[in-house]
C-alpha positions in Angstrom: 0.4 5.6 5.7 0.7 4.7 2.0 -0.1 1.4 0.4 2.1 -1.5 1.6 2.1 -5.2 2.4 1.6 -5.9 6.0 -0.3 -7.8 8.6 -3.0 -7.6 11.3 -3.3 -9.8 14.3 -6.8 -10.3 15.5 -7.4 -12.6 18.5 -4.0 -14.2 17.9 -4.5 -14.9 14.2 -2.1 -13.2 11.7 -3.8 -11.9 8.5 -1.3 -11.1 5.7 -3.0 -8.3 3.8 -2.3 -5.5 1.5 -2.6 -2.3 3.6 -4.2 0.4 1.4 -4.6 3.0 4.2 -4.1 3.1 8.0 -5.4 6.2 9.8 -4.7 6.7 13.5 -6.5 9.1 15.7 -5.8 10.1 19.3 -9.1 10.6 21.2 -9.0 12.2 24.7 -11.8 11.0 26.9 -12.9 12.7 30.1 -14.5 11.2 33.2 -15.9 14.7 33.8 -15.8 18.0 32.1 -17.5 21.3 32.9 -17.2 25.0 32.5 -17.5 27.4 35.4 -19.2 30.8 35.0 -15.8 32.4 34.4 -15.5 30.3 31.2 -12.7 28.0 32.4 -12.9 24.4 31.4 -12.3 21.9 34.2 -11.6 18.3 33.2 -10.9 15.0 34.8 -9.1 13.2 32.0 -9.3 9.4 31.8 -6.7 9.2 29.1 -5.8 9.1 25.4 -7.3 6.4 23.2 -5.5 5.4 19.9 -8.1 4.4 17.4 -7.6 3.2 13.8 -9.4 3.2 10.5 -7.9 0.5 8.3 -8.5 -0.2 4.6 -7.1 -3.5 3.3 -7.0 -5.0 -0.2 -7.2 -8.8 -0.5 -9.4 -9.0 -3.6 -7.9 -12.1 -5.2 -7.9 -14.4 -2.1 -11.6 -15.2 -1.5 -10.9 -17.5 1.4 -8.7 -14.9 3.3 -11.2 -12.2 2.5 -14.1 -14.2 3.9 -12.1 -15.2 7.0 -11.2 -11.6 7.8 -14.6 -10.2 7.0 -16.3 -12.8 9.2 -13.8 -12.1 12.0 -14.4 -8.4 11.8 -18.2 -8.8 11.8 -18.3 -11.2 14.8 -21.0 -10.0 17.2 -18.6 -9.9 20.2 -17.8 -7.1 22.7 -14.1 -6.8 21.7 -11.1 -8.4 20.0 -7.4 -8.5 20.8 -6.1 -6.4 17.9 -2.5 -5.6 16.9 -2.0 -3.2 14.0 1.1 -2.2 12.0 3.5 -0.1 14.0 2.3 -1.4 17.4 4.4 -3.6 19.7 1.6 -5.4 21.4 -2.1 -6.1 20.9 -4.8 -4.0 22.5 -8.4 -4.7 23.4 -10.5 -3.0 20.7 -14.1 -3.2 19.4 -14.9 -3.0 15.7 -17.3 -0.2 15.3 -18.0 -0.5 11.5 -17.0 -2.6 8.5 -17.5 -1.7 4.9 -16.5 -2.8 1.4 -17.6 -2.6 -2.2 -18.0 -5.0 -5.1 -15.1 -5.1 -7.4 -16.5 -7.7 -9.8 -18.4 -10.9 -10.0 -16.6 -14.0 -11.4 -17.3 -17.7 -11.8 -15.4 -18.2 -8.5 -17.6 -15.7 -6.6 -17.9 -12.1 -5.8 -14.7 -10.1 -5.4 -14.8 -7.2 -3.0 -12.5 -4.1 -2.7 -11.6 -1.6 -0.1 -12.5 -3.6 3.1 -12.5 -0.9 5.7 -13.0 -1.1 9.4 -12.7 1.0 12.6 -10.9 -0.4 15.6 -11.7 1.5 18.8 -9.8 1.0 22.1 -11.8 -0.3 25.0 -9.3 1.2 27.5 -6.8 4.1 27.3 -3.6 3.7 25.3 -2.2 6.3 27.7 -3.6 7.1 31.1 -3.6 10.5 32.7 -1.0 10.7 35.4 -2.7 13.6 37.1 -4.8 12.8 40.2 -8.1 14.6 40.5 
């Protein structure tokens, strides 16, 4: 996704931010997987997890930046997160948060490229196959 204005909802709070980059991955998780001696892979699939890496730019609004950074770094098990392109929030945990210093001003330190990973706590799509 290219750079655009957008929003994030985290725990019911809307954050109006400049979306620099949004990357989505689909990660398939197995309850069980093994290969037999004939080389065939046998899997019991739990489902597909849609995970995101998001980079936002809110360099000039120190209050919004601090509010979002503090929310993303809360030491909690998960958050209710809705990202652009999604119709409803999902339970996700934040696995990492990073940024860099843009410049230091009289008002404070301005940061750039606030990036975080939002990882689903349950499948976005479940396997319909019974084991």
